C-alpha positions as CSV (number, residue, x, y, z in Angstrom):
1,X,114.6,166.2,52.0
2,X,116.1,164.0,49.2
3,X,113.9,162.1,46.9
4,X,114.7,159.2,44.9
5,X,112.5,156.8,42.6
6,X,113.1,153.1,42.0
7,X,113.3,152.6,38.4
8,X,111.9,149.2,38.4
9,X,108.8,150.0,40.6
10,X,108.4,153.7,40.2
11,X,108.0,153.9,44.2
12,X,109.2,157.4,45.4
13,X,111.6,157.1,48.5
14,X,112.1,160.5,50.6
15,X,115.2,160.7,52.8
16,X,116.0,163.3,55.6
17,X,118.9,165.5,54.8
18,X,121.0,163.4,57.2
19,X,121.1,160.4,55.2
20,X,124.4,160.1,53.1
21,X,124.2,159.5,49.4
22,X,127.0,157.8,47.7
23,X,126.9,157.7,44.0
24,X,129.5,155.0,42.5
25,X,128.9,155.0,38.7
26,X,125.3,156.1,38.6
27,X,124.3,153.5,41.4
28,X,123.4,154.9,44.8
29,X,124.0,153.5,48.3
30,X,122.8,155.3,51.4
31,X,123.9,155.2,55.1
32,X,122.7,157.0,58.2
33,X,124.3,159.8,59.7
34,X,125.8,157.0,62.0
35,X,127.3,155.5,59.0
36,X,124.9,152.6,59.0
37,X,124.2,151.3,55.6
38,X,120.5,151.1,54.6
39,X,119.3,148.3,52.6
40,X,117.7,149.8,49.4
41,X,117.2,148.8,45.8
42,X,120.1,149.5,43.7
43,X,117.7,150.9,41.2
44,X,117.2,154.1,42.9
45,X,117.7,157.6,41.0
46,X,117.6,161.0,42.1
47,X,113.8,162.4,41.6
48,X,112.1,165.7,41.6
49,X,108.6,165.6,42.0
50,X,106.4,167.3,39.4
51,X,104.9,170.4,40.1
52,X,101.3,170.1,40.8
53,X,98.8,171.0,38.1
54,X,96.5,173.8,38.3
55,X,93.8,171.0,38.9
56,X,95.5,169.5,41.7
57,X,95.9,172.9,43.3
58,X,92.4,173.9,43.1
59,X,91.2,170.3,44.4
60,X,93.5,170.8,47.3
61,X,92.3,174.6,48.0
62,X,88.6,173.1,47.8
63,X,89.2,170.2,50.2
64,X,91.0,172.7,52.6
65,X,88.3,175.4,52.4
66,X,85.5,172.9,52.8
67,X,87.3,171.6,56.1
68,X,87.7,175.3,57.3
69,X,83.9,175.7,56.5
70,X,83.0,172.6,58.4
71,X,84.9,173.8,61.4
72,X,83.0,177.0,61.3
73,X,79.6,175.4,60.8
74,X,80.4,173.4,64.0
75,X,81.4,176.5,65.9
76,X,78.0,178.5,64.4
77,X,75.5,175.5,65.6
78,X,77.0,175.6,69.2
79,X,76.3,179.5,69.5
80,X,74.2,180.5,72.4
81,X,70.4,180.9,71.2
82,X,68.1,183.6,72.6
83,X,64.6,182.5,73.8
84,X,61.6,184.1,75.7
85,X,59.9,181.7,78.1
86,X,56.1,181.5,78.3
87,X,56.7,183.3,81.5
88,X,58.0,186.1,79.4
89,X,61.7,185.8,80.6
90,X,64.0,186.6,77.6
91,X,67.5,184.9,77.9
92,X,70.1,183.3,76.3
93,X,70.9,179.6,76.4
94,X,74.1,177.5,75.7
95,X,73.8,175.2,72.5
96,X,76.9,173.2,72.9
97,X,76.6,169.7,72.6
98,X,76.1,168.8,76.4
99,X,73.4,171.4,76.6
100,X,71.6,170.2,73.7
101,X,71.8,166.5,74.9
102,X,70.5,167.7,78.3
103,X,67.5,169.3,76.5
104,X,66.8,166.3,74.6
105,X,66.8,163.9,77.6
106,X,64.5,166.5,79.6
107,X,62.3,166.3,76.8
108,X,62.3,162.6,76.4
109,X,62.0,162.0,80.0
110,X,59.0,164.4,80.3
111,X,57.2,163.5,77.1
112,X,54.8,161.1,78.8
113,X,53.5,163.4,81.1
114,X,53.6,166.3,78.8
115,X,54.5,168.8,81.8
116,X,57.3,169.7,83.8
117,X,57.2,169.2,87.8
118,X,56.4,172.0,89.9
119,X,59.4,174.3,90.3
120,X,61.1,172.8,87.2
121,X,63.7,175.6,85.7
122,X,66.3,175.7,83.0
123,X,69.6,177.5,83.3
124,X,70.4,180.3,81.0
125,X,73.9,181.2,79.9
126,X,74.4,183.7,82.5
127,X,73.3,181.1,85.1
128,X,69.9,182.1,86.2
129,X,67.3,179.7,86.9
130,X,64.3,180.3,84.4
131,X,61.0,178.7,85.2
132,X,60.1,176.3,82.0
133,X,57.0,174.7,81.1
134,X,57.1,171.6,78.9
135,X,56.3,173.9,76.0
136,X,59.3,176.0,76.9
137,X,61.7,173.0,76.5
138,X,60.1,172.2,73.2
139,X,60.5,175.7,72.1
140,X,64.1,176.0,73.1
141,X,64.5,172.6,71.3
142,X,62.9,174.3,68.2
143,X,65.3,177.4,68.4
144,X,68.3,175.0,68.7
145,X,66.9,173.4,65.4
146,X,66.3,176.3,63.6
147,X,69.8,177.6,64.4
148,X,71.5,174.3,63.5
149,X,69.2,174.2,60.3
150,X,69.9,177.6,59.0
151,X,73.8,176.8,59.8
152,X,73.4,173.6,57.6
153,X,71.9,175.2,54.8
154,X,74.7,177.8,54.9
155,X,77.3,175.1,54.9
156,X,75.7,173.4,52.0
157,X,75.6,176.7,50.0
158,X,79.2,177.5,50.8
159,X,80.3,173.9,49.9
160,X,78.5,174.0,46.6
161,X,80.3,177.4,45.8
162,X,83.7,175.9,46.8
163,X,83.2,173.0,44.4
164,X,82.1,175.4,41.7
165,X,84.9,177.8,42.0
166,X,87.5,177.7,39.2
167,X,90.6,179.2,40.6
168,X,92.4,178.8,44.0
169,X,91.7,182.5,44.8
170,X,88.0,182.2,44.3
171,X,87.9,179.2,46.5
172,X,89.7,181.1,49.1
173,X,87.5,183.9,49.1
174,X,84.3,181.8,50.1
175,X,84.3,182.2,54.0
176,X,81.8,181.4,56.5
C-alpha cells in the first residue's frame, strides 16, 4: 500500500502497489498498471501514518472485546433450558429466537382462557411431546427470562470491566 497526503487539504490517499508513482522534481503523478493516468491533486506527498497511540490501541481493543462479548451473550441466551413440567417430566427445551417466539405466541393466544386445550404439548429439545398446561408455558417462559436476564447482567458486568481496563492485555483477558 502506498500512502500520500494532500498538503493542501490534509486528505490521505492510499493506493494499491500496482499504481505507478512518478516523481518529477517533488511533484508526483500517478498511473494505473495499464499506464492510464490518474487525475489527482499535484499537492500529494508521500505519507506514513503515525503509529496508533496507547489510548487508541486500548479503545480499539475495548471495542473488539465488547463485540466478542456481545456475540457470546447472543449464544448464551439461546442455550437450551431445563424445565420440569407440572406433570413431573424433566426435559430440555430449545431457547433459540424462533422457539422463544413460538412460546410467546402460545402464551398470548391462550392467555384469555388461561388454559391449554386438551392434549396440548410442547416439544422438548430431544423432540419429545411433553404435555403442558398453561402454567407450564408460563414457567418455561420464566426459565427463558431467567437465563436471558442472568446472561444480560453478566454481559453488563463484563462490559464495565472492559471499559475500566487500562491495558490491551487486561481487556483481552476479560472473556465470557
